[in-house]
C-alpha positions in Angstrom: 26.1 -10.9 -0.5 22.3 -11.1 0.7 20.1 -8.2 0.9 20.6 -5.7 4.1 18.2 -5.2 6.9 18.3 -2.0 8.9 16.0 -1.1 11.8 15.0 2.6 12.3 13.0 4.2 15.2 11.2 7.0 13.9 8.4 9.1 14.8 5.2 7.0 14.8 6.7 3.6 15.2 10.0 1.5 13.7 10.9 0.9 10.2 12.1 -2.4 8.8 14.3 -1.1 5.8 15.5 -3.9 3.5 17.9 -2.8 0.7 19.0 -4.9 -1.9 22.7 -6.4 -2.9 23.1 -3.5 -5.7 22.6 -1.0 -3.5 25.3 -1.1 -2.0 27.7 -2.2 -4.8 26.1 0.7 -7.2 26.9 3.6 -4.9 25.0 6.4 -7.1 21.8 4.2 -8.2 18.7 5.5 -7.1 15.8 3.1 -6.1 12.0 2.8 -6.2 10.4 1.8 -3.0 7.4 0.0 -1.4 6.5 1.3 2.1 4.0 -1.3 4.4 2.2 -0.4 7.2 2.3 -3.4 8.7 -0.1 -4.8 11.9 2.7 -5.6 14.3 6.3 -7.2 13.6 7.8 -5.4 10.9 7.9 -7.7 7.6 5.1 -9.7 8.5 4.0 -9.5 4.9 7.1 -11.0 3.5 7.1 -8.3 1.1 10.8 -8.4 0.9 10.8 -11.7 -0.2 7.7 -11.1 -2.7 9.5 -8.3 -4.0 12.6 -10.1 -5.1 10.8 -13.1 -6.7 8.8 -10.7 -9.1 12.2 -8.9 -9.7 13.4 -12.5 -10.6 10.7 -12.5 -13.0 11.1 -9.9 -14.7 8.4 -8.1 -12.7 9.7 -5.7 -10.9 12.7 -3.5 -10.5 14.8 -3.8 -7.6 13.3 -2.2 -4.8 14.1 -0.8 -1.2 11.1 -2.4 0.8 10.4 -0.6 4.1 7.7 -2.1 6.9 6.3 0.6 9.3 4.8 -0.5 12.2 3.2 1.1 15.2 0.3 2.5 16.5 -2.6 3.5 14.3 -2.8 7.3 16.0 0.5 8.6 15.0 1.0 6.5 11.8 2.4 9.1 9.8 3.3 7.9 6.3 4.6 11.1 4.8 6.7 12.1 7.4 7.9 8.6 7.3 8.8 9.3 3.7 10.8 12.1 4.2 13.1 10.8 7.2 13.4 7.5 4.6 14.4 10.2 1.6 17.0 11.4 4.0 18.5 8.6 4.7 18.6 6.4 1.2 18.7 7.1 -2.2 15.8 6.7 -3.6 14.2 7.8 -6.9 12.4 11.2 -6.9 9.2 10.4 -9.2 6.0 9.6 -7.2 5.5 6.6 -9.5 8.3 5.3 -8.0 7.4 5.3 -4.5 4.1 3.0 -3.5 2.3 2.2 -0.2 0.3 -0.9 1.1 -1.8 -1.3 3.9 -3.9 -4.1 5.3 -7.4 -4.0 7.3 -7.6 -0.2 9.0 -3.9 0.5 7.8 -5.1 0.3 3.9 -7.2 3.2 4.7 -4.3 5.1 6.0 -2.4 3.9 3.0 -5.3 5.1 0.6 -5.1 8.5 2.3 -1.6 9.1 1.9 -1.8 8.3 -1.6 -4.9 10.6 -2.3 -3.8 13.6 0.3 -0.1 13.1 -1.3 0.2 12.2 -4.8 3.4 14.3 -5.1 4.8 11.5 -2.4 3.1 8.4 -3.5 2.0 7.7 -7.0 0.4 4.0 -6.0 -1.1 2.1 -3.3 -2.1 -1.2 -2.6 -4.8 -1.7 -0.2 -6.1 -4.9 0.9 -9.0 -6.2 2.8 -9.9 -2.2 3.7 -11.4 -1.8 6.8 -13.8 1.0 5.4 -16.7 0.8 8.3 -14.0 2.5 10.9 -13.4 1.6 14.4 -17.0 2.7 14.9 -18.5 0.3 12.5 -20.5 2.5 10.2 -22.3 0.8 7.1 -21.4 1.6 3.6 -23.5 4.8 3.5 -22.1 6.2 6.9 -18.4 5.1 6.3 -16.1 8.2 7.0 -13.6 7.4 4.7 -16.0 6.8 1.6 -18.2 9.7 2.3 -14.6 11.7 2.4 -13.8 10.1 -0.6 -17.0 11.2 -2.3 -17.0 14.9 -1.0 -13.4 15.5 -2.3 -13.1 17.5 -5.6 -10.8 16.0 -8.6 -8.5 13.0 -7.6 -4.8 12.6 -8.9 -4.5 12.3 -12.4 -1.6 10.0 -12.2 -2.5 7.8 -9.3 -2.9 4.0 -9.4 -4.8 2.0 -6.3 -4.9 -1.6 -5.7 -8.3 -2.9 -3.5 -9.4 -6.2 -3.0 -11.7 -8.3 -0.4 -12.1 -12.0 0.6 -15.0 -14.0 0.6 -14.9 -15.8 4.3 -15.5 -14.4 7.6 -15.1 -10.4 8.2 -13.8 -10.1 4.7 -17.4 -11.0 3.7 -18.9 -8.2 4.9 -16.9 -5.6 2.9 -18.5 -6.6 -0.3 -20.6 -3.4 0.0 -18.1 -1.2 0.8 -15.9 -1.9 -1.7 -18.9 -1.6 -4.4 -19.7 2.0 -3.2 -15.9 2.9 -3.8 -16.0 1.5 -7.4 -18.9 3.8 -7.9 -17.5 6.8 -6.2 -14.1 6.3 -8.3 -16.2 5.7 -11.6 -17.9 9.2 -11.1 -15.1 10.9 -10.4 -14.0 10.1 -14.2 -11.5 7.3 -12.9 -11.9 3.8 -15.0 -11.6 0.2 -13.7 -8.1 -1.3 -14.7 -6.7 1.8 -15.5 -6.5 4.1 -12.5 -7.8 1.3 -10.2 -8.9 -2.3 -9.5 -11.2 -3.9 -7.2 -10.6 -7.6 -6.9 -12.7 -10.2 -5.0 -10.9 -12.8 -3.8 -12.7 -15.7 -3.8 -11.7 -17.4 -0.6 -10.1 -14.5 1.0 -10.0 -13.9 4.6 -8.8 -11.3 7.1 -5.9 -12.5 8.1 -2.2 -12.6 7.4 -1.8 -15.7 5.8 -4.5 -14.3 3.1 -2.7 -10.9 2.9 0.8 -12.9 2.3 -0.6 -14.5 -0.6 -2.7 -11.7 -2.2 0.1 -9.3 -1.9 2.0 -10.5 -5.2 -1.0 -10.2 -7.1 -1.4 -6.6 -6.1 2.2 -5.3 -7.0 1.9 -7.5 -10.6 -1.3 -5.0 -11.3 0.7 -1.8 -10.0 3.6 -2.5 -11.9 1.7 -3.0 -15.3 1.1 0.3 -16.0 
């Protein structure tokens, strides 16, 4: 029997949820979650297939994969997670709940992981658009300045970032260089709490993000 797919309207957008086959056959078992903040049509990143492949390779457990599509101004990952908790059997540990975003949604995913470490234990942020809608340079990036002004960062969080070297992504290197410096200043270590990956040939588009998602999930799994 194939994985089952359910579409749910939630505050802030639409969820497309894939549950593995064993979710139905094992009625009391709880599962880890991957929540994706999609740019448009749900499951654009093909995360369900990626998770299934990595599970077959013994890298990931079976996971519930939920894709949230909606307007940036109304996306509320914490609220969506609470709705998922009411509908699905999720593992309670934050370490078993990951969030992922691309571009501007990567910044939303990062903020969700930092603001709600009791809900999300890990985040994958691909081509994070730290310049914001106003195109701010690194020194004035709202998210980087907010991060710099924060107190202690969550002690058990795990964050993956990447950027490419082609097109718009090429401009993101200085933002990620500042990001790394801020995280290290706050006591986080490379390859322990976070990774910043420079993807040679990576671009700011769906095809490149699809190719890069698997590497992000592998790193988050290697605790």
